[in-house]
C-alpha positions as CSV (number, residue, x, y, z in Angstrom):
1,M,16.2,-4.6,12.7
2,V,15.0,-1.4,11.0
3,N,16.8,1.8,11.1
4,S,16.3,2.9,14.7
5,S,17.1,6.6,14.0
6,A,13.5,7.2,12.7
7,P,10.6,7.8,15.3
8,R,8.4,4.7,16.2
9,G,5.8,4.3,13.6
10,C,7.7,5.7,10.6
11,W,8.5,3.7,7.3
12,R,12.2,3.4,7.0
13,S,14.3,3.7,4.0
14,R,17.0,1.3,5.2
15,L,16.4,-2.2,6.1
16,L,19.0,-3.8,8.4
17,R,19.3,-7.6,8.8
18,S,17.8,-9.2,11.9
19,P,16.8,-12.7,12.8
20,D,13.1,-12.0,12.1
21,N,13.6,-10.3,8.8
22,V,16.6,-12.0,7.0
23,A,14.4,-14.5,5.1
24,F,12.1,-11.6,3.8
25,I,15.0,-9.3,2.6
26,P,15.1,-10.7,-1.0
27,W,11.2,-10.0,-1.2
28,L,11.4,-6.7,0.5
29,R,14.3,-5.1,-1.4
30,D,13.5,-6.2,-4.9
31,R,12.7,-3.4,-7.2
32,G,11.2,-5.5,-9.9
33,S,7.7,-6.5,-10.4
34,L,6.3,-8.5,-7.5
35,T,3.8,-10.0,-9.9
36,A,6.7,-11.5,-12.1
37,R,8.4,-12.7,-8.9
38,I,5.4,-14.7,-7.8
39,Q,4.7,-16.0,-11.4
40,A,8.2,-17.5,-11.4
41,R,7.1,-19.6,-8.5
42,G,3.7,-20.9,-9.5
43,R,0.3,-20.1,-10.7
44,F,-0.4,-16.4,-9.8
45,A,-3.9,-15.1,-9.1
46,V,-5.4,-11.8,-7.6
47,R,-8.4,-11.8,-5.2
48,V,-9.9,-8.3,-5.0
49,L,-10.9,-7.7,-1.4
50,R,-12.0,-4.1,-1.6
51,Q,-12.1,-1.2,-4.1
52,G,-13.6,2.3,-3.9
53,L,-13.4,5.6,-2.0
54,A,-12.4,5.4,1.6
55,L,-10.2,7.3,4.1
56,P,-6.5,6.5,3.8
57,T,-4.5,5.9,6.9
58,A,-2.7,8.9,8.5
59,D,0.6,7.9,7.2
60,E,-0.7,7.4,3.8
61,A,-2.4,10.7,3.7
62,Q,0.8,12.3,4.9
63,G,2.9,10.5,2.3
64,L,0.7,11.5,-0.6
65,G,-0.2,15.1,0.7
66,I,-3.9,14.4,1.2
67,E,-5.5,16.5,3.8
68,P,-7.0,14.7,6.9
69,G,-10.5,13.4,6.4
70,V,-10.3,13.6,2.6
71,L,-11.4,10.4,0.7
72,A,-9.0,8.6,-1.7
73,W,-9.4,5.8,-4.0
74,I,-8.4,2.5,-2.2
75,R,-8.0,-1.0,-3.7
76,E,-7.0,-4.0,-1.5
77,V,-6.2,-7.4,-2.9
78,A,-4.6,-10.6,-1.9
79,L,-2.0,-12.1,-4.2
80,L,-1.8,-16.0,-4.4
81,C,0.6,-18.4,-5.7
82,D,-0.6,-21.9,-6.4
83,E,-3.9,-21.0,-4.3
84,R,-1.6,-19.9,-1.2
85,L,-2.2,-16.5,0.1
86,V,1.2,-14.8,0.1
87,V,0.9,-11.0,-0.2
88,F,-1.7,-8.4,0.9
89,A,-1.6,-5.3,-1.3
90,H,-3.1,-2.0,-0.4
91,T,-3.1,0.8,-2.9
92,V,-4.1,4.4,-2.3
93,L,-4.7,7.0,-5.2
94,P,-5.7,10.6,-4.4
95,Y,-9.0,11.5,-5.7
96,R,-7.5,14.8,-7.2
97,P,-5.9,15.4,-9.6
98,C,-8.2,13.5,-11.9
99,G,-6.3,11.6,-14.6
100,P,-5.9,8.2,-16.4
101,L,-4.8,6.4,-13.2
102,Q,-8.5,6.4,-11.9
103,V,-9.7,4.9,-15.1
104,W,-6.9,2.3,-15.4
105,L,-7.2,1.2,-11.7
106,A,-10.9,1.0,-12.0
107,R,-10.8,-1.4,-14.9
108,L,-8.0,-3.7,-13.4
109,G,-10.6,-6.1,-11.9
110,N,-8.7,-9.5,-11.0
111,R,-5.5,-8.4,-12.8
112,S,-2.4,-7.3,-11.0
113,L,-1.5,-3.7,-10.5
114,G,2.0,-4.7,-11.4
115,A,0.7,-5.5,-14.8
116,L,0.0,-1.8,-15.2
117,L,3.1,-0.2,-13.2
118,F,5.9,-2.4,-14.8
119,S,4.5,-2.5,-18.5
120,H,3.8,1.2,-18.9
121,P,7.0,3.3,-19.4
122,G,5.4,6.3,-18.0
123,F,5.7,5.2,-14.3
124,R,8.5,6.2,-12.1
125,R,9.0,4.1,-8.7
126,G,10.4,6.0,-5.8
127,R,12.4,4.7,-3.0
128,I,11.2,1.5,-1.3
129,R,10.3,1.9,2.4
130,F,9.9,-0.8,5.0
131,K,8.0,-1.4,8.1
132,R,7.5,-4.2,10.7
133,L,3.8,-4.0,11.1
134,D,2.2,-5.0,14.4
135,G,-1.3,-4.5,16.0
136,H,-0.8,-0.8,16.5
137,H,-0.8,-0.2,12.6
138,P,-4.2,0.1,10.9
139,L,-3.2,-2.2,8.0
140,F,-2.1,-5.1,10.3
141,A,-5.7,-6.4,11.0
142,P,-6.8,-6.2,7.4
143,A,-3.5,-8.0,6.3
144,L,-4.1,-10.7,8.9
145,G,-7.6,-11.2,7.6
146,A,-6.7,-11.2,3.9
147,L,-3.8,-13.6,4.5
148,Q,-5.9,-15.9,6.8
149,L,-3.3,-15.6,9.6
150,D,-4.1,-15.8,13.4
151,Q,-3.3,-12.9,15.5
152,P,-2.1,-14.7,18.6
153,A,0.2,-16.7,16.4
154,T,1.4,-13.7,14.2
155,E,2.6,-10.7,16.3
156,H,4.1,-8.8,13.3
157,L,4.3,-8.9,9.5
158,W,6.9,-7.4,7.2
159,A,5.8,-4.8,4.7
160,R,7.2,-2.5,2.1
161,R,5.8,0.7,0.5
162,S,6.6,2.2,-2.8
163,H,5.3,5.5,-4.4
164,F,4.7,5.3,-8.0
165,R,4.4,8.6,-10.1
166,F,2.6,9.0,-13.5
167,G,2.7,12.6,-14.7
168,A,1.0,14.8,-12.1
169,Q,-0.6,11.7,-10.4
170,S,0.8,9.4,-7.9
171,V,-0.3,6.1,-6.2
172,L,1.2,4.6,-2.9
173,V,1.3,0.8,-3.0
174,T,2.0,-1.2,0.4
175,E,2.6,-4.9,0.2
176,V,2.4,-7.0,3.3
177,F,4.2,-10.4,3.2
178,S,2.8,-13.6,4.6
179,P,5.3,-16.3,6.0
180,Q,3.8,-18.4,3.3
181,A,5.8,-16.3,0.8
182,L,9.0,-17.7,2.2
183,Q,8.0,-21.3,1.2
184,L,7.8,-20.4,-2.4
185,R,10.6,-21.6,-4.8
186,E,11.5,-20.7,-8.4
187,T,10.0,-23.2,-10.8
188,G,12.8,-22.6,-13.4
189,K,10.2,-21.6,-15.8
190,K,10.4,-18.1,-17.2
191,A,7.4,-16.0,-15.9
192,P,5.2,-14.8,-18.7
193,R,5.6,-11.3,-19.9
194,V,3.1,-9.0,-17.9
195,I,1.0,-7.1,-20.4
196,C,-1.5,-4.4,-19.5
């Protein structure tokens, strides 16, 4: 159960245990690199789904201070472990101010954003926020499609959101977890160091 003191639709800063999220809690609360966490469980890959200028969702625009109707740089990827789709990641970068983030993100290709965020000392991660996404949230349908899940069988998905800052620029990263992620087990091998 998420903190019920926040209005419906809000991302919450507290994540309370409930029968439907208890298995996801280690994934949701982990402040380390999601890339490294997946790499410790198998062969990691990134599948780019969409990248370019688009409208952010209303809650993303509000969180980043973007005026309604203003385009932002958006990147959507699926993260795979041993060819299983485990995470849908949705990144939003304001178009202004311009800076190195636009260049770096445009050049990522099939590499993980975590490779950039966790290898560069200039990034600062804000508080992680949590949400149980359902059909009312605009990222639910894209996440279902990216993770190849059926809507009748999947009523909700757990997600987390982090705000990363780099100087005057900031980027909002939302990660939506497939139930497939719960089947991953650590291999005992140390994940390779992520280098940008």
